[in-house]
C-alpha positions in Angstrom: -34.8 59.8 7.9 -38.2 58.3 6.8 -40.9 58.0 9.4 -43.8 55.6 8.6 -47.0 55.1 10.7 -49.8 53.3 9.0 -53.1 51.8 10.1 -55.6 50.3 7.7 -58.0 47.3 7.7 -57.3 44.8 4.9 -58.8 41.5 3.6 -56.4 38.7 2.8 -56.9 35.1 1.8 -57.1 34.2 5.5 -59.8 36.8 6.2 -59.8 40.3 7.7 -56.5 41.7 9.1 -55.2 45.1 10.0 -52.1 46.7 8.6 -50.7 48.4 11.7 -47.1 49.4 11.8 -44.5 52.0 12.8 -41.1 52.1 11.1 -38.1 54.4 10.7 -35.8 54.0 7.6 -32.4 55.6 7.7 -31.1 57.8 4.8 -29.1 55.7 2.4 -30.4 52.4 3.8 -31.5 49.4 1.8 -34.3 47.9 3.7 -35.9 44.6 2.8 -39.5 43.8 3.7 -40.0 40.0 4.0 -42.9 37.9 4.9 -45.6 35.4 3.7 -48.0 36.2 0.9 -50.9 38.4 2.1 -49.0 39.9 4.9 -49.4 43.5 3.6 -46.0 44.0 1.9 -47.3 45.3 -1.5 -49.9 47.4 0.3 -47.2 49.0 2.3 -45.3 50.0 -0.8 -48.4 51.3 -2.5 -49.1 53.5 0.5 -45.6 54.9 0.5 -45.9 55.7 -3.2 -49.3 57.4 -2.8 -51.1 54.8 -4.9 -53.2 53.7 -1.9 -54.2 55.6 1.3 -54.5 54.3 4.8 -57.4 54.9 7.2 -54.9 56.6 9.5 -51.3 57.4 9.0 -48.2 59.6 8.8 -45.4 59.4 6.2 -42.5 61.8 6.5 -39.5 61.7 4.3 -36.8 64.0 5.6 -38.4 67.4 6.0 -41.3 66.6 3.7 -44.6 65.3 5.0 -46.1 63.1 2.3 -49.1 62.0 4.3 -50.8 63.1 7.5 -54.4 61.9 7.9 -54.9 64.0 11.0 -54.4 67.1 9.0 -56.0 65.6 5.8 -52.7 66.2 4.0 -51.8 64.0 1.0 -49.0 64.6 -1.4 -49.8 63.0 -4.8 -47.5 60.3 -6.2 -46.0 62.6 -8.9 -44.9 65.1 -6.3 -43.2 62.4 -4.1 -39.5 62.1 -5.0 -39.5 58.4 -5.6 -39.1 55.7 -8.2 -41.2 52.6 -8.2 -40.5 49.2 -9.9 -43.0 46.3 -9.9 -42.5 42.7 -11.1 -44.3 43.7 -14.3 -42.1 45.8 -16.5 -44.9 48.2 -17.8 -42.8 49.5 -20.6 -44.5 51.4 -23.5 -44.4 48.8 -26.3 -44.5 51.4 -29.1 -41.4 53.2 -27.8 -37.7 52.3 -28.0 -35.6 51.9 -24.9 -34.3 55.4 -25.3 -37.8 56.8 -25.8 -39.1 54.9 -22.7 -36.5 56.6 -20.6 -36.9 60.0 -22.2 -40.7 59.9 -21.5 -40.0 59.7 -17.8 -38.0 63.0 -17.8 -39.5 65.9 -16.0 -40.2 69.1 -17.8 -37.0 71.0 -18.4 -34.8 68.0 -17.4 -32.1 67.6 -20.1 -32.0 64.4 -22.2 -28.3 64.2 -21.6 -29.0 62.7 -18.1 -30.3 59.5 -19.9 -26.8 58.7 -21.1 -25.4 58.1 -17.6 -28.2 55.7 -16.7 -27.9 53.8 -20.0 -24.2 53.5 -19.3 -24.6 52.1 -15.8 -27.3 49.7 -16.9 -25.4 48.7 -20.0 -28.3 49.7 -22.3 -26.4 51.7 -25.0 -26.5 48.8 -27.5 -30.3 48.4 -26.8 -31.2 52.0 -27.1 -33.1 51.7 -30.4 -34.8 48.4 -29.7 -38.5 48.0 -28.8 -39.5 46.1 -25.6 -40.8 43.1 -27.6 -37.2 42.6 -28.9 -35.8 42.5 -25.4 -35.3 39.6 -23.0 -37.0 39.7 -19.5 -33.8 40.7 -17.9 -33.2 43.5 -20.4 -36.7 44.8 -19.9 -36.3 44.8 -16.2 -33.0 46.8 -16.5 -34.9 49.4 -18.6 -37.7 49.5 -15.9 -35.0 50.1 -13.2 -33.4 52.8 -15.2 -36.7 54.5 -15.9 -37.5 54.6 -12.2 -34.3 56.6 -11.7 -34.6 59.1 -14.5 -36.0 61.8 -12.2 -33.3 61.3 -9.7 -35.6 60.0 -6.9 -34.5 60.0 -3.2 -36.5 56.9 -2.5 -36.6 53.7 -4.6 -39.4 51.2 -4.0 -39.0 47.7 -5.4 -41.8 45.2 -5.3 -40.4 41.8 -6.1 -38.8 43.1 -9.3 -36.7 40.1 -10.1 -39.0 37.2 -9.1 -39.9 36.3 -12.7 -36.3 35.9 -13.8 -34.1 32.9 -13.8 -31.4 32.5 -11.1 -28.4 33.7 -13.2 -30.3 36.8 -14.4 -31.6 37.6 -11.0 -28.1 37.5 -9.6 -26.8 39.9 -12.3 -29.7 42.4 -11.7 -29.0 42.3 -7.9 -25.6 43.7 -8.8 -27.2 46.5 -10.8 -29.6 47.3 -7.9 -26.6 47.5 -5.5 -24.7 49.7 -7.9 -27.6 52.0 -8.5 -28.4 52.2 -4.8 -24.8 53.4 -4.1 -24.3 55.5 -7.2 -27.4 57.6 -6.6 -27.2 57.6 -2.8 -30.7 56.2 -2.6 -32.9 55.1 0.2 -34.3 51.8 -1.0 -37.1 49.6 0.2 -37.3 46.2 -1.4 -40.1 43.7 -1.1 -38.8 40.2 -1.7 -39.7 36.5 -0.9 -36.2 35.4 -1.9 -34.1 34.7 1.2 -30.8 34.8 -0.7 -31.7 38.1 -2.3 -32.6 39.6 1.0 -29.3 38.5 2.6 -27.3 39.7 -0.3 -28.9 43.1 -0.7 -30.4 44.4 2.6 -28.8 46.4 5.4 -31.8 45.5 7.6 -34.8 43.3 7.2 -38.4 43.8 8.4 -40.4 40.6 8.9 -44.0 41.4 8.2 -46.7 39.0 9.3 -50.5 39.6 9.1 -50.0 43.3 8.7 -47.7 43.7 11.7 -43.9 43.9 12.1 -42.7 40.8 13.9 -39.0 41.7 13.9 -36.6 44.3 12.6 -32.9 43.7 12.4 -30.0 42.0 10.5 -30.8 39.2 8.0 -29.3 36.5 10.2 -31.4 37.6 13.2 -34.7 38.1 11.4 -34.7 35.3 8.8 -33.8 32.7 11.4 -36.9 33.3 13.5 -39.2 30.8 11.8 -36.7 28.0 12.0 -33.6 26.9 10.2 -32.9 28.7 7.0 -30.6 27.0 4.6 -28.2 29.0 2.4 -25.4 28.3 -0.1 -22.1 30.1 0.1 -18.4 29.9 -0.8 -15.6 29.4 1.7 -13.5 32.5 1.7 -10.9 31.4 4.2 -10.3 28.9 7.0 -9.2 30.1 10.5 -8.6 28.2 13.7 -11.8 26.5 14.6 -14.0 28.3 12.0 -14.6 28.8 8.3 -15.5 32.2 6.8 -18.3 31.7 4.3 -19.5 34.4 1.9 -23.3 34.3 1.2 -24.1 37.0 -1.3 -22.4 40.0 0.1 -22.6 38.8 3.7 -19.7 37.2 5.5 -20.5 34.5 8.0 -18.1 32.9 10.5 -19.1 29.3 10.9 -17.7 27.0 13.6 -15.6 24.2 12.0 -15.0 21.0 14.0 -11.5 19.7 13.7 -12.7 16.5 12.0 -14.2 18.5 9.2 -11.4 21.0 8.7 -9.2 18.6 6.8 -11.9 18.1 4.2 -12.7 21.7 3.5 -10.7 24.1 1.2 -11.0 27.7 0.2 -13.3 28.2 -2.7 -15.5 25.2 -1.8 -19.2 25.7 -2.1 -21.0 24.8 1.2 -24.4 24.9 2.7 -25.0 26.9 5.9 -28.0 26.9 8.2 -29.2 29.9 10.2 -30.4 28.5 13.5 -33.3 30.0 15.4 -30.7 31.6 17.7 -29.3 33.4 14.7 -26.0 31.5 14.8 -24.8 30.0 11.5 -23.9 26.3 11.3 -22.2 24.3 8.6 -24.3 21.6 7.0 -22.2 18.6 6.2 -24.0 16.3 3.8 
């Protein structure tokens, strides 16, 4: 389990605020951090990675203490078993894909471990290309693979797909899920994309003005500000309801009799998450 306790004054566009939170992350969990710009999402990831330090705080990952300000104890980033991916790819332009991955190897780590990652990420045919010859989606796949070269226990993703088009973002979400499961990772994802959060996350943290407003399932957390509209596909129709797949989430939506005759399996529909957390079919 990961234990996080952080307190730190910050300045945002709205003025001074305080990052003040306590959170536990379960082993193997994919946790999404969601909230408005300036709420402290990226600062949280930077502190977990050791790239920024709080005024007061404790970060414990399993049996390892990465930060304890009371004891003046800080483990540097390179000694924390984690991978970090930002929106910017930050690949070395003068190195091929293979060399970018090999550069991330630890001393004594065999180069043969690169082959497995390249296979999972479908990078074999791109191995000898330089970043300038890759598309944005290809570069982001390399960045994801590089973050996993050292077999981290924790993967931190800071809006890694936000600059990509919808189709490419969808494909890379599949890669993230596959890597998360294949490497038994604990993953923390910062995202502003509602569909991405619902598709990927086991739990969602809603962060506002540096404080946790809510923690729970996507339907519960994302419905708090009001009605959230999503698009899904009808999986099956049962008496009085339709089962709709949104990303990897299955929602059972009440289906009035007068609408049932117009709906078929495979139809694309819009669903709204009400403030109560209950899904409702939008008939337009």
